[in-house]
Structures are given as C-alpha cells and as structure tokens.
N, C-alpha and C positions, 0 to 999 in steps of 0.2 A: 565606560569604554565602548567609541559607535566602530564600524566599517570605516568610518570616511576619517576613522581618525587612524597618520602614520604612523603613528610613535607605537600603536599598538603591535604585539606579539605578530614576529616573522614566523609563518610555521613550518618545520618540516614537513607535514603533512597538513595542508587542507582539504577538508571533505566540502560538498557543496550538492545541494539540493537544490536541483530544480525542477521548479512544478510544473503544468499546462500552464503557463501564462494567459494562452487568448483563448478563449470560448464563451459562446454566446449559447444561452438559452430564453425562450419568451418571460420565463416567470421570475427570474434572476436577476435577466442581463447579463452583461460583459459578468465573469466570473475567474476566480483562479480555481485549477485544481488539482486534486494531486498535493494537498499542503503536507498530512501526516508524512513524516519521512519513515523511511523502514523502520521494524522496530529495533534490530542490531546493530543501527548507524553509529548511534549515542555510546555504544559497547563497544565498537571498536574504536572508534575516536578517543577513546578513556583508555584504551589497550597499550594501544602507541603512545600517548599520552604517558601514561604512566612508566612505560617501558626507556624513556627518555628522549623522546622525541615530540616535542611540542606540537599542538596538534589544534586546529578551530574547525569548526564547523559554520560554515552560511548558506542558509535557505534565503533563495533570491527572492522565494515570496513574500518572506516575513523584511525583508531589505526594501522590497516595491511595497508593503503596509505603512513603513516608518519613512522611507523617501521615495516616492515615484521616480526619481532622476537615478536613481543607485546604478551601478554599473558593476558589475561582476569582474569586470575587462578592467576597470579602474583598482579593484582591490588586488585583484593580482599582481598587475602590473606593477604597483609600486611594493610587494610584497616577494615578489618569484617564488614562490616553494618550488623543493625541487620535485616533492608529489601533490598531485592535484588529481583527490579521487570521487568522482562522482558515482551518485546512484538514479542506476536503472533498473526502479526493482519494477515499476506498473507500464506496462506499454506506452500507455496516455502520453508517457514523459518523452516517448521517444525522438520527436522532431526537437523540440526543445533543449534537451541536452547535446544531441548533434551540434544543432546553431551555435550554444554556447562551448562546447568541446572547439569550436573552430576562433571564435574569438579569444578563447582560454591559450588556445596555442600563440595566435598570431600575436595577442599581447608579450606573454611567456615561455617563448619556444624551447625554453630547454627544460621546462617542467614534463616530469613524466605524468601522464594522463590516464587513468585507470580510471575502470566503469566496475560496478559489481552490482547485485540486485538480480531473482530473478529474470527478465528479460534479458538484460545481459550477458548474465548466463548461456541462458538457451540458445542466443545468437553470437557467441562468442567469436567464430569464424571468421562469420559476414564481416563484423564489427572489426578487427582486426585488422582483415584483408582489404577491405572497400572502403576505409574511411581515415584518411593518413592523420584526421586528429587525436586519433586512438592510439594510444601505445600499448596498450591492454586491457584485458580483462581477468575479472576473479569470479572464478567460480565459484558457486556451494556458496560454505560457511568461513569467512572471513577475516577471522581476528587472526588467527597466526598467520594466514598469508601476506595479509596487508603489511603486520608490525616485520617480518620478511624483507617484505619488497623496499618498504619504507628504511629499513636497517641495509640491506644493498644500495641503493640510492645514496641515500646520503651519505654512508661509509667511505663507496667509492671515490663521491665527489669531495670528500675530506681530501679524501690518501689525492687526488691529484692536485687537489688546492695547495696540498705541501710538497709534491712530488708530479710537473707537469709530465713525465716519463712512466706513473702509474697507467696499469691498464686499465679499458673503457671498463663500462660496469656494465656493458648487454651481460657478458658471460656467466654474472654472476647471478643472472635470472632464471637460468636452467634450473637450478636446485630448490625454488620456490613452488610449493605444489601449489597445484590449480589456479594457474597462471598461464593465459594465452597471452603470448606477447607477440611483435614482430624483432626477429634480428635482421639488425640492417645492415651487419659488416657483409663486404663480398663473400661467396662460398669456400672452403678453402682449396675449392680447386681452383680459385680467382675468376671464375663464368660468372654469367649473366643473373644478380636475385631475381629470386621469383616474385609472384606479385607486383601488384605497383608499387611499392616501395622498400617490396624487403621478404623475405621468409616470417611464415605466419607458425611460429611454434605452438605446441600444445603440451605443458607442462603434461603430467600424471593428477590425479583427479585422488589425489591420495589423505588431506587432510578434512576431515568428519569430526565437527566438534562434539563430544566427548561433555558426559553429563559432569566430570570434573574439572572439565576447564572451563563449560557456560557457567557453573555457580562460583568463578571468579570474576565474573564479568560484572559488572556498572554498567545499567541500564539506564540510571538516570544523573549522570551529571551535567545537568545544563546550562552551567556556566562556560562549557567548550562550545554551547552554540551564540553566535553574537546575536541580541537584542530576546534572548530566553524567553522572557517575562511576555514579550509581545503574544511571542509562540504557547507557553503555557496557558495562556487566559484565554486569547483567543481564537486558536485550531482546532477544532472537536464535530463530534459528530453533529452532523453529515459530514463535514469536511469541505464543502466550499465556501469561497470567502466572494463576497459581488462587491466589485470594485468601484460601486456607486454608491456604497453606502460606507458610511464610519466605523469603525473598531465596535464600537459600543452595540450600533443596530446589527453590525454583523453577527453579534456574542445573542444579542437577543434573542432576534430571527430566526438563524441559520444552525446553534448548536446547543444543546441539551440544556444549557446554563451551569453549567457545570465544569470545572476543566476536566477534562481526561484522558486520563494516560494508561497509556498502550502496555500493560504489564505482558512480561514473557513468561511463561512458566514451564517450555518446553521446546521439544523441537520433533518434528516429525508428524508423523497420519500413517494411521494402520488400513487404509481405503481409500479408493477412489471414487470423486465424483467428478461426473460427466464435463461440470463445466468450470473443474476450479486448478488452476493453475500452481498452485500447493499441493498434490495430491497425493499419493505415495508410489504412484508410477514417475509422478512429473518430478518427484524428488528423486529417487533415486539416479534419473535422468542429469538433472542438472547437480545435487550434491552431493550425489554416492551415496545418500540416506537411506539406508535398508527397514530400518527400523523407528522408534517414538521415544524418548524418556521424560521426565518431569526432572527442572530443578529441585533444589531440597527445599523446604519449605523455610529454613533459615533465612538462605538467599533471596526469595522471595519475597521474604518479609523485610529485609534491610532493603531491598528496591521498593519495595512501599513508602517507607519510613525514609528513605531518601528522597522520593517522588513526594510527598507531601512536604520536605520543609523547604521544595521550590512551587508551591501553592496549589499545587494537584488535591484535588478533591474525590474525583472519582475512577477506582482502577475497573478497566475495560481488557476482558480477557473471552477472545476466539478461542479457545483451546481445550476440548477434552475427547479424548482418545480413547479412550474408556465408557463412552454414555451411560451404561447400563450400571457400572460398578459406584465409578466416582468417589473413591473410598479416598483420595488424595485430597480432592478440595472440602470432603469431612473432618479431614485431621488438618486441612492449615485453616479454615474456618475455626474451627475448635482452637488455635492454638494463637489465631487474633483475636478470640475474646477473652483467651486467658491470659494475653500482656496487655489485656485492656487498650486496644488500636480502636480508635473510631476513623474508620473511614465509608463512603460507597462504593457499591459492585454495578458494573455493566457484566450482565454476565450471556457471552452467547451461545446456544446450545448447538452446536453438530448435530444431537440427536433428540430423543427427552430424558430430562433428567428424573433420577430415582428421588422419590419420597424423601430417603433419607437426607437427601442432597439438597431440597426445596425447603425443608424441617430445618437444615443448619442454617440455611440462608434467610429464614424469615428470622431466626434466632441472632445472627450476627450483623446483617444489615436491615434495619429495623425501617428504615429511612425509605418515604416513598418514593426517591428519587431514584435508588435502588432497582433493579429491572432486572427479572429474566427475560431474555428476545429466546424466541423459538422461530423455527425457519422450516414450516413444511413445503414452504418452495411454491407448490403446486396445490388444487383441491382434488387433483384426480390421484385415487394409489397408484394405479398404470404407471403414471408418466414419474411420479416420484419414486417407484421403485427401480426402473431406467434409470434414473437419473442421480439418485442420491446413494452414497454409502451407508447410510445409516439409515435403514427404511423403520418406518411407523405406520401403521392405518390412521385413518382418520380419525376414529372410536377412540385408539390409543393418544391421540392429540388431545380430542377434548376433553378427553378422564384429566389427563395430566395439566391443561390450563384449569378444570374445575377443579381442582386439588391445592395447585396455584392460588387461583382466584379464593377460596377458603381460609389462605393461610392473608392474605391482606398485601399479597408482592405484588406491586405493579410489573406488566408485561409487556412484551412490543412482538408482533408477529410479522415475519418479514416472507412478501410473495415473490414470486417474478413472474414472467409470460415468455413465449416466445423461445425455451427451450426444447430438445431434441426429443421425436415423437411424443409431441402435444399438437393438436390440433386447434384452431377454434375453438371447435366443441368441446374441446376440455378445460376453456378457460368461463363457461359458465358453471362447471364444477367448482371452480375457482371464486368467483362470485358467491355464491351460495353457500360457501366453507366462511368464508370473511362475512358475509351478514349472519349468520347462525354466531360466530364467536361475539360480533359484534352486539345483537341482539343479548346474549344470555351472561354476559359477565362482563363487570364494574372494572375489572381491575385491570382490563385490558387497555392501556396508554393510547396504543396510538397500530397500525398496521400499514405497511410498508410494503408498495408492491415497484420492484426496480429494474429494470431487463439489465441482463448479463451478455458483455460482453465476450467477445472473443480473447482470452488469454493465450499465448504464448506457453507448449508447452502444456496443457490441459488436456486433458485424453481426445476430447472431438476436435481441438485445431490441429493435433499430431496425426488422426486418424478420422477426419471429415466424413469420409465415407461411410465407414462405418454406424456413425450418428444418425445419417441423414442430412447430412449438413451440406451446405456448400457456399466454398469462401475463398476471398481472391487475397486475404491474408497468409502469407506462407512465408516468405521470407522478411526479414527485419527493415530493407528497403518499403515492403508495402505497408509497414504498421509507421514508418517514417513519414509516406507521401500521406497514407491514411490520417496524421492527426498533422497534419501542416493547415489545413483548412480551419478555424476557427469555428467556423459555421458549422462544420458536421462534426458531430463528435460526440460525447457523452450524451446521454439522455435523447438523441437522435438519430445514433448510425449505432450498428452492432457489429459491422463484420463479417455477415453471415446473413444466409438465409435458409428455410426450407420448404424444397420445392412441395406442395400439395397440401400447406398449413393450412389455406382459405378455402380447401372443398376444389382447386382448381390449381391449373400446372402455369398458371399466367401472372405467376410474381420473379423480381427480381430482388436485388439488396433495397433496392430505394423504395421498389412498392410495397416493399415486405416492412421495410420501418417506415415506411407513411402510413399502411394499415393498422399497427402496430400501437405506431403513435395514439391515432384517433381511439382507438380502440380504449387506452391507456388513458387518455384524459374523459372519457366518458365513465370508466369505470374505477381506474387506479391511482390517479392523479393525486399525489404525495404531500404536497404545498397546504401547507398551513400555517396560519396566525402563530405558533406556538411549535418548536421543533419537537415535542415534548406529546403532543397530541393532533393526531394524524389519522385522517382512513376514510375522511366523508368526499367523498369526488366534486359534489357540487359546492362545499366553502373551499375546499381547492381552485375548482376552475373560477368561482368567483373572483378569488384573491388573487389565482392566475393575470384576468384582465384588467384587475386596479397595481399591479407590480408593473406590466408592460405598458401600462399608460402613463406610470409614473418612472418607468425609465425612459420611454421617447422623449417625454416631456423634459428631462434629465441634460438629454442627448441636445434637443435643440436650444434649451437657455444658453444665451452668448456667453463668449464669455469677461470675465472680468477686463476692465483696463488697468 
C-alpha cells in the first residue's frame, strides 16, 4: 500500500510528521532535518487506532525519499480525515509545519488540525490565537487527550450525518484535558468574537501520563506508518538525510549503519540543565509533570521484541534519571540475558554510569556496535557545573572511561561549545580533554562536538538574562521566521549570543555564530567518512572540501532530457 493509492484506508485521524525539508550545510549540501519522529507518536497513533478510530501516520520526509513529487495536500484531499494531528516537537520544524498546515486547511477545510509536541505546547496560546490553520494544541502527554479529541470530533460528525439538527462538535471540546482550542461560536451575549477568528480556550492541564497508562502503550506498531520499511532502514543517528545522495549512500555515510530504535524507558526528569527543553522545570510547565518513572521491565522488553520484528537492530536510550544507581538497567539487562534476547544498545548517559551498570552492559551487549555515550559537554569543570544537572569532575570522567575501556566497550564522547558562562578561553580545556581521551583510550570510537540551539522552554530560553545570554527568539513567530531561511539554521545559527564570550563586547548573533563556526572547523568538525568513527578535525576538513566540491558539481550537472 502506498500513499498514492486512493484505495488505502481513510483514517479518522491522520498523524503527520513534517520535517524541516530545506536546509543547507557545506559538507552535506541540501538535506532534510528532524527526520526522527517524536518517541510517543507511534504510541498515540496506536492508542487511538486500538480504540476503534482508524489512524495512519505520514512522514513527509520519507514520502519525499520515495517520491520527490509526493504532495501531502493531495494525500489529505483524497481522504479528508476528520482529524489531522501534526507533530511540532522540535523548534526547527516551526516554519515547515505551519506552511504544511495552511495547505492542509485549504485541501480539507473541515478537518480539525491539532498540533502536539514540546514546541507546540510551549507556544500553545500563540499558535491557536495567531494561526487560523491551527484549530488546537494538545499540551503535554497526548495519548488520552488525543483519543478524547478524535472521539469528540468523529462522534459528533457521525451524529450530525444522521441528524442535521444535532449540535456542533465544538462544545464537547471543553471537556478534553490538556487541549487549547479556538471557540468559533459567538459569545453567549451575542457580542463580537475575541481574537482574529474566535476565542482561545485553554482547558486545564489535568492529564499527566501515569506508569500504568504508559505501560499499556505500544511504541513500535510500525505498519501504522506509510513506507515504514524506509524509515526503519534509512533514518538513524545522526538523523540527517542528504537530498543529493541515494538511500544507500545516506545509510553508509550518515548513519551508524544499524537500524536504531528510540526506546521509551520512562518519563520525567529530576534536574535542570541550562540548555534542555525537556528538563525538570520545562516539563513542569509544558506537561505538568513533577516527577519521573520507569516503564515496567516487561513492557520495555515487549517493545524491544516488537521493534525487532520490524527490522530494528539497535536500541537507543537517553534516559537515566538515577545515574548514580541505575538499578533499573541492571535488572532490565539481566532479564534480557535471561530471556536470550540478542540486540545491540546505544546508551546515552546523562551523568556517569555506575560500575555495576557497566559490567552488566558488557555482559549483555558484547557486540562492538553497542555503545556507551558520555556527555561532559566541556573540558571546563566550572562551566560544566554551571550548566548540567548531573555534575562530575574531569577525573571522575577519565576514571569511568578507563573502566569502560578495560571492559572493551565502544564509547562515544559528546562535547559542545558556546554555552552559558563559557568563554573562548574555556575551549582550550575542551580541546585538551579531547586530546587526552583520544591518546589514552582505544575503545573511544568517536568524539563529536555539536552546537546547541535555543530550545523553547529550556531554562536559558525562559530566563536568558540569568544565564548571560541575549536572544531574539521569544515568541513562536520568532522561531517560525528564523527557520524560514534554508541557509541559516542547524550547524550555522544558534539563535542567541553571549556578550563578552570572545573577550570583547563587539559581537552580535551573526558574528558570534561566524566566530564559533571558524573555531569548530579548526578544532571540532565532526564530519567523517564513517559515522561510527569521528573526531580528527583534519580528516573532517578534507572530507568537507571533497563533499562540497561534489555537491557543487551535482548542481551544475545538466538535467537529463
């Protein structure tokens, strides 16, 4: 079944993942960004589907890969789903999602278009107030609210189909938790409507997913996604897709060459990192979540087995809210061994893993493709303490790497630059620490240094003055406009600047980005012929020149007749 097949199901709810389609970066050429769907999207679609409301997922990037002429407008126009649910989790999607929503609204004016995800939730009132193409936003956890929304819209429309005198479906929306929506009926006094096209109604944020509910969710029902085989095979770490390369070339050059499944372990975070939009204070504001929990081990293993059935080989986790203990992972991995499950694991640590956890990892995942990833962010202990919720010293980091190295486990180490309270001088500490790690440890297969963009709801975005940051990214429209230019974005624009970072005050956002870009090219460039091995900047610079020359030649190549 393909999206162009008009006989495919006409869903009650169509979920749409719209990546950032137009991006340019010299080593990559034109590429598609934000290809990973939010972890909960498949679970929500499955939840709605299991409760009697047929659902489908369209990933517009995957459809472009399969057919560059694909049109989400045509897809929607032939099916006219009652509800269209669009992901707006990452701010980089902002422009593309709104533009797609405008076209979907024109193609199917009676569809209820709702957004979900952290960025949408953070700017929920502005989105509903200022963008007529958006009917609603679900804030926070979406499984129960989305089901109730689909039930309300579809149920009332079915009632009206049988009885034209049945009331409008809008009043039922007031009972749906976590929903912000637009009331388009006149006010009770018959007066003028508020806002550009109605009153913005913010329902209470009363649903927060519990462990019992989340244990019931299915996170790997891949057949709900059109062309899911392409998604499984060709979308993976580090998540870019170069438009001028074939699927096979993208797999070889821009992924770790193992289908990588984002495994849900739990929800919530106990700490604040300055730059993280999913930290404790951010989740409290966006989702109403005050604590954290793990899914049951049985539920997680069921997800692993289901993901494997559809071709996934490596489980990817970035969730360890108790890094000093990690007893949960010890129990989980022992159970995986007891059941004889064979898989690989890419484990991103928030802090440093315990010795017991490292021992269990080595026993459970002996393949060199399994990786423990550490994120010191910076070589400066002062800067690390000021930004990370889980702090550790350089010596603690080196001791942990040495222990992992003795166990023969592959490692990756992640750094960044241009973060609060850092100066150009602090980068020397990062350069020195990277060099020491490279010299001492043979199982560190990669060290990547990536810039961090200003995420909506992250502590430093909510309180930039507190973190010594200046930014013009305050409203959703600011993000929308920032991402409308394909030549300014990921890898080349940060959305903020830090006065005095370079020892002088003569810096603005543009020069801040340019000067950091020059430092990155000299010391931190991460491009490498193998996505599993990277850290030597001179190799990266050489590949960058070759890749950009090849991209220019492809652009000059005349079109075939």
